[in-house]
A tleap script that builds the chain and sets N, CA, C and O, in Angstrom:
source leaprc.protein.ff14SB
mol = sequence {
  NMET ILE LEU PHE PHE MET ASP ARG TYR LEU
  LYS SER SER GLU ALA SER LYS LEU LEU GLY
  ILE SER SER SER SER LEU TRP GLU LEU LYS
  SER THR LYS VAL LEU GLU ALA GLY LYS HIE
  TRP ILE TYR VAL THR GLY LYS PRO ARG SER
  ASN VAL LEU PHE ASN ILE ASP LYS ILE ARG
  GLN TRP GLN ILE ASP MET THR LYS TYR ILE
  GLU ASN PRO GLU LYS ASP ILE GLU CALA
}
set mol.1.N position { -28.538 11.519 3.211 }
set mol.1.CA position { -27.280 11.847 3.771 }
set mol.1.C position { -26.468 10.910 2.506 }
set mol.1.O position { -26.809 9.815 2.059 }
set mol.2.N position { -25.309 11.746 2.131 }
set mol.2.CA position { -24.437 11.236 1.078 }
set mol.2.C position { -23.103 10.893 1.853 }
set mol.2.O position { -22.512 11.711 2.559 }
set mol.3.N position { -22.672 9.517 1.630 }
set mol.3.CA position { -21.424 9.142 2.235 }
set mol.3.C position { -20.448 8.823 1.286 }
set mol.3.O position { -20.794 8.096 0.354 }
set mol.4.N position { -19.170 9.270 1.347 }
set mol.4.CA position { -18.391 8.816 0.378 }
set mol.4.C position { -17.037 8.618 1.247 }
set mol.4.O position { -16.831 9.126 2.349 }
set mol.5.N position { -16.087 7.707 0.468 }
set mol.5.CA position { -15.101 7.293 1.169 }
set mol.5.C position { -13.821 7.784 0.486 }
set mol.5.O position { -13.710 7.855 -0.738 }
set mol.6.N position { -12.944 8.090 1.285 }
set mol.6.CA position { -11.508 8.574 0.635 }
set mol.6.C position { -10.451 7.527 1.168 }
set mol.6.O position { -10.590 6.894 2.214 }
set mol.7.N position { -9.461 7.439 0.376 }
set mol.7.CA position { -8.509 6.483 0.709 }
set mol.7.C position { -7.605 7.310 1.882 }
set mol.7.O position { -7.358 8.515 1.838 }
set mol.8.N position { -7.186 6.394 2.911 }
set mol.8.CA position { -6.343 7.025 4.081 }
set mol.8.C position { -4.810 7.050 3.713 }
set mol.8.O position { -4.255 6.052 3.254 }
set mol.9.N position { -4.310 7.960 3.885 }
set mol.9.CA position { -2.897 8.258 3.701 }
set mol.9.C position { -2.293 8.497 5.076 }
set mol.9.O position { -2.731 9.325 5.875 }
set mol.10.N position { -1.238 7.692 5.284 }
set mol.10.CA position { -0.636 7.764 6.558 }
set mol.10.C position { 1.048 7.830 6.547 }
set mol.10.O position { 1.662 7.344 5.598 }
set mol.11.N position { 1.656 8.387 7.528 }
set mol.11.CA position { 2.984 8.336 7.519 }
set mol.11.C position { 3.595 6.836 7.834 }
set mol.11.O position { 2.935 5.994 8.443 }
set mol.12.N position { 4.642 6.650 7.453 }
set mol.12.CA position { 5.230 5.062 7.638 }
set mol.12.C position { 4.836 4.479 8.831 }
set mol.12.O position { 4.160 3.450 8.854 }
set mol.13.N position { 5.230 5.091 9.874 }
set mol.13.CA position { 5.320 4.664 11.463 }
set mol.13.C position { 3.755 4.260 11.739 }
set mol.13.O position { 3.507 3.224 12.356 }
set mol.14.N position { 2.758 5.073 11.284 }
set mol.14.CA position { 1.377 4.936 11.388 }
set mol.14.C position { 0.908 3.788 10.595 }
set mol.14.O position { 0.231 2.925 11.153 }
set mol.15.N position { 1.182 3.704 9.440 }
set mol.15.CA position { 0.939 2.751 8.487 }
set mol.15.C position { 1.170 1.374 8.902 }
set mol.15.O position { 0.307 0.512 9.064 }
set mol.16.N position { 2.508 1.255 9.068 }
set mol.16.CA position { 3.085 0.072 9.205 }
set mol.16.C position { 2.260 -0.844 10.602 }
set mol.16.O position { 2.017 -2.050 10.638 }
set mol.17.N position { 2.006 0.049 11.502 }
set mol.17.CA position { 1.268 -0.538 12.822 }
set mol.17.C position { -0.200 -0.929 12.271 }
set mol.17.O position { -0.646 -2.041 12.557 }
set mol.18.N position { -0.843 -0.171 11.606 }
set mol.18.CA position { -2.111 -0.634 11.160 }
set mol.18.C position { -2.234 -1.864 10.159 }
set mol.18.O position { -3.228 -2.589 10.128 }
set mol.19.N position { -0.975 -2.045 9.237 }
set mol.19.CA position { -1.027 -3.022 8.290 }
set mol.19.C position { -0.289 -4.278 8.897 }
set mol.19.O position { -0.390 -5.356 8.310 }
set mol.20.N position { 0.488 -4.165 10.114 }
set mol.20.CA position { 0.991 -5.140 10.624 }
set mol.20.C position { 2.342 -5.591 10.199 }
set mol.20.O position { 2.796 -6.709 10.442 }
set mol.21.N position { 3.022 -4.543 9.478 }
set mol.21.CA position { 4.444 -4.860 9.154 }
set mol.21.C position { 5.215 -3.863 9.465 }
set mol.21.O position { 4.675 -2.784 9.709 }
set mol.22.N position { 6.499 -3.970 9.522 }
set mol.22.CA position { 7.449 -3.208 10.151 }
set mol.22.C position { 7.675 -1.860 9.100 }
set mol.22.O position { 7.628 -2.050 7.885 }
set mol.23.N position { 7.905 -0.581 9.621 }
set mol.23.CA position { 8.224 0.282 8.781 }
set mol.23.C position { 9.192 0.086 7.667 }
set mol.23.O position { 9.017 0.483 6.515 }
set mol.24.N position { 10.266 -0.583 8.130 }
set mol.24.CA position { 11.283 -0.800 7.242 }
set mol.24.C position { 10.848 -1.701 6.069 }
set mol.24.O position { 11.266 -1.526 4.925 }
set mol.25.N position { 10.012 -2.646 6.407 }
set mol.25.CA position { 9.440 -3.598 5.247 }
set mol.25.C position { 8.607 -2.609 4.319 }
set mol.25.O position { 8.536 -2.782 3.102 }
set mol.26.N position { 8.109 -1.771 4.849 }
set mol.26.CA position { 7.019 -1.010 4.023 }
set mol.26.C position { 8.046 0.008 3.128 }
set mol.26.O position { 7.737 0.176 1.948 }
set mol.27.N position { 9.211 0.666 3.632 }
set mol.27.CA position { 9.955 1.242 2.726 }
set mol.27.C position { 10.619 0.425 1.633 }
set mol.27.O position { 10.799 0.768 0.465 }
set mol.28.N position { 10.992 -0.866 2.296 }
set mol.28.CA position { 11.520 -1.826 1.212 }
set mol.28.C position { 10.641 -1.967 0.032 }
set mol.28.O position { 11.088 -1.748 -1.095 }
set mol.29.N position { 9.385 -2.328 0.237 }
set mol.29.CA position { 8.216 -2.530 -0.783 }
set mol.29.C position { 8.180 -1.303 -1.729 }
set mol.29.O position { 8.056 -1.493 -2.939 }
set mol.30.N position { 8.282 -0.081 -1.234 }
set mol.30.CA position { 8.361 1.119 -2.063 }
set mol.30.C position { 9.602 1.196 -2.870 }
set mol.30.O position { 9.639 1.514 -4.059 }
set mol.31.N position { 10.640 0.871 -2.110 }
set mol.31.CA position { 12.002 1.086 -2.966 }
set mol.31.C position { 11.975 0.114 -3.896 }
set mol.31.O position { 12.425 0.493 -4.978 }
set mol.32.N position { 11.556 -1.162 -3.860 }
set mol.32.CA position { 11.817 -2.129 -4.995 }
set mol.32.C position { 10.617 -1.924 -5.760 }
set mol.32.O position { 10.405 -2.843 -6.552 }
set mol.33.N position { 9.766 -0.996 -5.764 }
set mol.33.CA position { 8.669 -0.748 -6.658 }
set mol.33.C position { 7.647 -1.819 -6.588 }
set mol.33.O position { 6.849 -1.944 -7.517 }
set mol.34.N position { 7.612 -2.588 -5.571 }
set mol.34.CA position { 6.397 -3.518 -5.292 }
set mol.34.C position { 5.046 -2.446 -5.071 }
set mol.34.O position { 3.895 -2.592 -5.480 }
set mol.35.N position { 5.537 -1.515 -4.406 }
set mol.35.CA position { 4.174 -0.730 -4.087 }
set mol.35.C position { 4.417 0.499 -5.018 }
set mol.35.O position { 5.438 1.185 -5.064 }
set mol.36.N position { 3.371 0.628 -5.690 }
set mol.36.CA position { 3.365 1.626 -6.868 }
set mol.36.C position { 3.110 3.123 -6.589 }
set mol.36.O position { 2.183 3.412 -5.832 }
set mol.37.N position { 3.889 4.130 -7.161 }
set mol.37.CA position { 3.756 5.466 -6.804 }
set mol.37.C position { 2.494 5.940 -7.240 }
set mol.37.O position { 2.062 5.503 -8.307 }
set mol.38.N position { 1.873 6.709 -6.633 }
set mol.38.CA position { 0.456 7.229 -7.065 }
set mol.38.C position { -0.719 6.458 -6.420 }
set mol.38.O position { -1.638 7.002 -5.807 }
set mol.39.N position { -0.591 5.170 -6.620 }
set mol.39.CA position { -1.461 3.935 -5.884 }
set mol.39.C position { -1.447 3.828 -4.426 }
set mol.39.O position { -2.380 4.113 -3.676 }
set mol.40.N position { -0.096 3.314 -4.049 }
set mol.40.CA position { 0.209 3.064 -2.860 }
set mol.40.C position { 0.844 4.069 -1.802 }
set mol.40.O position { 0.753 4.049 -0.574 }
set mol.41.N position { 1.474 4.900 -2.592 }
set mol.41.CA position { 2.193 5.771 -1.725 }
set mol.41.C position { 2.190 7.285 -2.569 }
set mol.41.O position { 2.141 7.298 -3.799 }
set mol.42.N position { 2.233 8.236 -1.959 }
set mol.42.CA position { 2.485 9.722 -2.607 }
set mol.42.C position { 3.451 10.375 -1.896 }
set mol.42.O position { 3.696 10.150 -0.710 }
set mol.43.N position { 4.187 11.440 -2.807 }
set mol.43.CA position { 4.785 12.561 -2.122 }
set mol.43.C position { 3.786 13.629 -1.847 }
set mol.43.O position { 2.967 14.094 -2.640 }
set mol.44.N position { 3.994 13.967 -0.511 }
set mol.44.CA position { 2.894 15.035 0.185 }
set mol.44.C position { 2.824 16.324 -0.739 }
set mol.44.O position { 1.762 16.834 -1.096 }
set mol.45.N position { 4.088 16.787 -1.081 }
set mol.45.CA position { 3.983 17.946 -1.902 }
set mol.45.C position { 4.000 17.787 -3.422 }
set mol.45.O position { 3.965 18.773 -4.158 }
set mol.46.N position { 4.051 16.633 -3.848 }
set mol.46.CA position { 4.093 16.078 -5.113 }
set mol.46.C position { 5.574 16.524 -5.793 }
set mol.46.O position { 5.710 16.588 -7.015 }
set mol.47.N position { 6.518 16.786 -4.975 }
set mol.47.CA position { 8.056 16.724 -5.414 }
set mol.47.C position { 8.749 15.593 -4.535 }
set mol.47.O position { 8.393 15.183 -3.430 }
set mol.48.N position { 9.729 15.232 -5.238 }
set mol.48.CA position { 10.694 13.979 -5.021 }
set mol.48.C position { 11.318 14.075 -3.383 }
set mol.48.O position { 11.508 13.090 -2.670 }
set mol.49.N position { 11.561 15.412 -3.014 }
set mol.49.CA position { 12.318 15.457 -1.725 }
set mol.49.C position { 11.320 15.543 -0.453 }
set mol.49.O position { 11.767 15.763 0.672 }
set mol.50.N position { 10.087 15.375 -0.676 }
set mol.50.CA position { 8.897 15.716 0.244 }
set mol.50.C position { 8.737 14.420 1.018 }
set mol.50.O position { 9.284 13.360 0.716 }
set mol.51.N position { 7.899 14.628 2.086 }
set mol.51.CA position { 7.744 13.382 2.812 }
set mol.51.C position { 6.622 12.348 2.061 }
set mol.51.O position { 5.817 12.724 1.209 }
set mol.52.N position { 6.737 11.158 2.498 }
set mol.52.CA position { 5.683 10.269 1.750 }
set mol.52.C position { 4.831 9.768 2.611 }
set mol.52.O position { 5.104 9.463 3.772 }
set mol.53.N position { 3.388 9.629 1.882 }
set mol.53.CA position { 2.576 9.148 2.731 }
set mol.53.C position { 1.862 8.057 2.075 }
set mol.53.O position { 1.523 8.234 0.905 }
set mol.54.N position { 1.529 6.739 2.767 }
set mol.54.CA position { 1.282 5.539 2.455 }
set mol.54.C position { -0.333 5.321 2.405 }
set mol.54.O position { -0.961 5.605 3.426 }
set mol.55.N position { -1.009 4.848 1.311 }
set mol.55.CA position { -2.183 4.371 1.303 }
set mol.55.C position { -2.530 3.126 1.841 }
set mol.55.O position { -2.269 2.078 1.249 }
set mol.56.N position { -3.171 3.174 3.054 }
set mol.56.CA position { -3.360 2.006 3.729 }
set mol.56.C position { -4.585 1.161 3.064 }
set mol.56.O position { -4.500 -0.065 3.003 }
set mol.57.N position { -5.578 1.765 2.632 }
set mol.57.CA position { -6.440 1.048 1.904 }
set mol.57.C position { -5.927 0.136 0.671 }
set mol.57.O position { -6.212 -1.057 0.564 }
set mol.58.N position { -5.195 0.801 -0.170 }
set mol.58.CA position { -4.616 0.116 -1.167 }
set mol.58.C position { -3.677 -0.971 -0.909 }
set mol.58.O position { -3.665 -2.058 -1.485 }
set mol.59.N position { -2.840 -0.547 0.073 }
set mol.59.CA position { -1.781 -1.675 0.524 }
set mol.59.C position { -2.393 -2.732 1.137 }
set mol.59.O position { -1.909 -3.849 0.954 }
set mol.60.N position { -3.542 -2.584 1.959 }
set mol.60.CA position { -4.222 -4.030 2.503 }
set mol.60.C position { -4.689 -4.627 1.452 }
set mol.60.O position { -4.547 -5.849 1.407 }
set mol.61.N position { -5.375 -3.930 0.316 }
set mol.61.CA position { -5.876 -4.799 -0.724 }
set mol.61.C position { -4.782 -5.700 -1.507 }
set mol.61.O position { -4.950 -6.857 -1.891 }
set mol.62.N position { -3.631 -4.910 -1.653 }
set mol.62.CA position { -2.453 -5.781 -2.110 }
set mol.62.C position { -2.016 -6.944 -1.212 }
set mol.62.O position { -1.576 -8.002 -1.661 }
set mol.63.N position { -2.176 -6.658 0.140 }
set mol.63.CA position { -1.812 -7.695 1.009 }
set mol.63.C position { -2.927 -8.922 0.810 }
set mol.63.O position { -2.621 -10.110 0.920 }
set mol.64.N position { -4.163 -8.481 0.525 }
set mol.64.CA position { -5.210 -9.601 0.322 }
set mol.64.C position { -5.014 -10.122 -0.947 }
set mol.64.O position { -5.202 -11.337 -1.014 }
set mol.65.N position { -4.664 -9.519 -2.059 }
set mol.65.CA position { -4.449 -10.086 -3.224 }
set mol.65.C position { -3.251 -11.069 -3.289 }
set mol.65.O position { -3.367 -12.162 -3.845 }
set mol.66.N position { -2.165 -10.680 -2.742 }
set mol.66.CA position { -0.831 -11.574 -2.727 }
set mol.66.C position { -1.206 -12.764 -1.862 }
set mol.66.O position { -0.849 -13.863 -2.287 }
set mol.67.N position { -1.898 -12.714 -0.667 }
set mol.67.CA position { -2.344 -13.873 -0.063 }
set mol.67.C position { -3.097 -14.829 -0.744 }
set mol.67.O position { -2.896 -16.033 -0.586 }
set mol.68.N position { -3.959 -14.377 -1.497 }
set mol.68.CA position { -4.831 -15.257 -2.255 }
set mol.68.C position { -4.010 -15.948 -3.420 }
set mol.68.O position { -4.197 -17.123 -3.736 }
set mol.69.N position { -2.870 -14.927 -4.172 }
set mol.69.CA position { -2.230 -15.662 -5.156 }
set mol.69.C position { -1.347 -16.548 -4.433 }
set mol.69.O position { -1.224 -17.638 -4.992 }
set mol.70.N position { -0.719 -16.416 -3.399 }
set mol.70.CA position { 0.340 -17.479 -2.982 }
set mol.70.C position { -0.445 -18.557 -2.417 }
set mol.70.O position { 0.232 -19.579 -2.308 }
set mol.71.N position { -1.640 -18.680 -2.021 }
set mol.71.CA position { -2.370 -19.701 -1.500 }
set mol.71.C position { -3.078 -20.506 -2.741 }
set mol.71.O position { -3.551 -21.639 -2.655 }
set mol.72.N position { -3.055 -19.799 -3.745 }
set mol.72.CA position { -3.970 -20.462 -4.982 }
set mol.72.C position { -3.495 -19.663 -6.314 }
set mol.72.O position { -4.166 -18.779 -6.847 }
set mol.73.N position { -2.093 -20.167 -6.812 }
set mol.73.CA position { -1.560 -19.251 -7.843 }
set mol.73.C position { -2.239 -19.837 -8.960 }
set mol.73.O position { -2.322 -18.995 -9.855 }
set mol.74.N position { -2.828 -21.075 -9.324 }
set mol.74.CA position { -3.366 -21.439 -10.607 }
set mol.74.C position { -4.738 -20.788 -10.759 }
set mol.74.O position { -5.175 -20.652 -11.902 }
set mol.75.N position { -5.276 -20.477 -9.982 }
set mol.75.CA position { -6.667 -19.558 -9.968 }
set mol.75.C position { -6.500 -18.618 -10.729 }
set mol.75.O position { -7.253 -18.398 -11.678 }
set mol.76.N position { -5.220 -17.727 -10.362 }
set mol.76.CA position { -5.070 -16.419 -11.085 }
set mol.76.C position { -4.600 -16.499 -12.623 }
set mol.76.O position { -4.765 -15.637 -13.487 }
set mol.77.N position { -3.989 -17.723 -12.743 }
set mol.77.CA position { -3.518 -18.064 -14.086 }
set mol.77.C position { -4.623 -18.371 -14.908 }
set mol.77.O position { -4.508 -17.942 -16.056 }
set mol.78.N position { -5.686 -19.004 -14.649 }
set mol.78.CA position { -6.933 -19.390 -15.490 }
set mol.78.C position { -7.636 -18.290 -15.642 }
set mol.78.O position { -8.353 -18.318 -16.642 }
set mol.79.N position { -7.696 -17.215 -14.937 }
set mol.79.CA position { -8.754 -16.091 -14.997 }
set mol.79.C position { -8.322 -15.096 -15.901 }
set mol.79.O position { -9.018 -14.101 -16.103 }
savepdb mol mol.pdb
quit
């Protein structure tokens, strides 16, 4: 059996619950371009006025990476 994993894209209300942050914080991260278009979020129809879905797997990894950096910034500089 072949298994493959796809990224999970969810609406902001669903994503915020799974990620443990408020929906408004999620939108703030998007609007300030902390979250990258095409990586952390997408337009559903590919057009700017369409709904947005958030990639919870990529955002969770961003949370992990930021936590590591905050706790040990020197390690990232040396790498």
